[in-house]
C-alpha positions in Angstrom: 0.0 0.0 0.0 2.9 2.3 0.7 4.1 2.3 -3.0 0.5 2.7 -4.4 0.4 5.4 -7.0 -2.6 7.7 -7.5 -5.2 8.1 -10.2 -6.2 11.7 -11.2 -9.4 12.4 -13.0 -9.9 15.9 -14.4 -13.6 16.7 -14.7 -15.1 19.6 -16.7 -18.8 20.6 -16.4 -19.7 18.7 -19.6 -17.1 15.8 -19.9 -14.2 14.0 -18.4 -11.1 16.0 -19.6 -8.5 13.4 -18.7 -7.9 10.3 -16.5 -4.2 9.8 -15.5 -3.0 6.6 -13.9 0.2 5.9 -11.9 0.6 9.5 -10.7 3.6 9.8 -8.3 2.7 13.3 -7.1 0.8 16.5 -8.0 1.1 20.2 -7.3 -2.0 22.4 -7.2 -2.8 26.1 -6.4 -5.2 27.4 -3.8 -5.9 30.9 -2.5 -3.4 30.0 0.3 -0.7 29.1 -2.1 0.6 25.9 -3.9 0.7 22.5 -2.2 1.8 19.1 -3.2 0.1 15.7 -2.8 1.9 12.4 -2.6 0.1 9.0 -2.5 0.5 8.7 1.3 -1.2 12.0 2.0 -4.3 11.9 4.1 -7.6 12.5 2.3 -8.5 16.1 1.8 -10.5 18.7 -0.1 -9.2 21.9 -1.5 -10.7 24.9 -3.4 -8.5 25.6 -6.5 -7.8 28.9 -8.0 -7.0 29.5 -11.7 -3.4 28.5 -12.3 -1.0 25.7 -13.2 -1.8 22.1 -12.0 1.1 19.7 -12.5 1.5 16.0 -12.0 4.3 13.5 -12.5 4.1 9.9 -13.8 7.0 7.6 -14.5 6.1 7.2 -18.1 5.5 10.9 -19.0 7.5 12.8 -16.4 6.1 16.1 -15.3 3.0 17.3 -17.2 1.2 20.6 -16.8 -2.5 21.7 -17.0 -3.8 25.2 -16.9 -7.0 25.1 -14.9 -9.8 27.5 -14.0 -11.2 27.6 -10.5 -12.6 24.4 -9.1 -12.3 21.8 -6.4 -9.9 19.0 -5.6 -10.9 15.9 -3.6 -8.4 13.2 -2.6 -9.9 10.0 -1.3 -7.4 7.2 -0.9 -5.4 6.8 -4.2 -8.1 8.6 -6.2 -7.9 12.4 -6.9 -10.9 14.1 -8.5 -10.3 17.6 -9.9 -13.5 19.4 -11.0 -12.8 22.6 -12.8 -14.7 25.0 -15.2 -12.0 24.8 -17.9 -8.6 23.1 -18.5 -5.8 23.1 -21.1 -3.0 20.6 -21.3 0.6 21.0 -22.4 4.1 19.9 -21.7 5.6 23.2 -22.7 4.7 26.0 -20.3 5.3 28.7 -23.0 2.9 27.2 -25.4 0.4 26.4 -22.6 0.5 30.1 -21.6 -0.2 31.2 -25.1 -3.2 28.8 -25.4 -4.6 30.0 -22.0 -4.3 33.7 -22.9 -6.1 33.0 -26.2 -8.9 31.0 -24.5 -9.3 33.5 -21.6 -9.4 36.5 -23.9 -12.2 34.8 -25.9 -14.0 34.1 -22.6 -13.5 37.7 -21.5 -15.1 39.0 -24.7 -18.1 36.7 -24.3 -18.5 37.7 -20.7 -18.5 41.4 -21.7 -21.2 40.7 -24.2 -23.3 38.8 -21.7 -22.9 41.5 -19.1 -24.0 44.1 -21.5 -27.1 42.2 -22.5 -27.9 41.5 -18.9 -27.5 45.2 -18.0 -29.9 46.1 -20.8 -32.4 43.5 -19.6 -32.2 44.7 -16.0 -32.6 48.4 -16.9 -35.6 47.5 -19.2 -37.1 45.5 -16.4 -36.7 48.3 -13.8 -38.1 50.8 -16.3 -41.2 48.6 -16.8 -41.6 48.2 -13.0 -41.5 51.9 -12.5 -44.0 52.5 -15.3 -46.3 49.8 -13.8 -46.1 51.1 -10.3 -47.1 54.6 -11.4 -50.3 53.3 -13.0 
């Protein structure tokens, strides 16, 4: 049991992003800073912030994921990481470019959505004012 390696499953809202077996260790980021997990670590739960999630296997070495906010649950040798979005890459430079592109697209979509919501809210308030005066 001491040499038992971990299995990491990365979950997105709409699918399983990746399932990695024989993981020797991981490093994740929380609002309190980065922390590492080894197979012998006690079970835990952590809230993740957007950042770099890394894991190491004997076959692939160290691999990197850019993740959005989410939660990590360790139960025995199983680690579940549920996040809103994730990108995978072995090269941190290329991973950074990919993340910047994806997040800039998300930012533009969020701006459009917020603009539409503001218009709907102001229209709703205007209608309520008009209705209350009648």
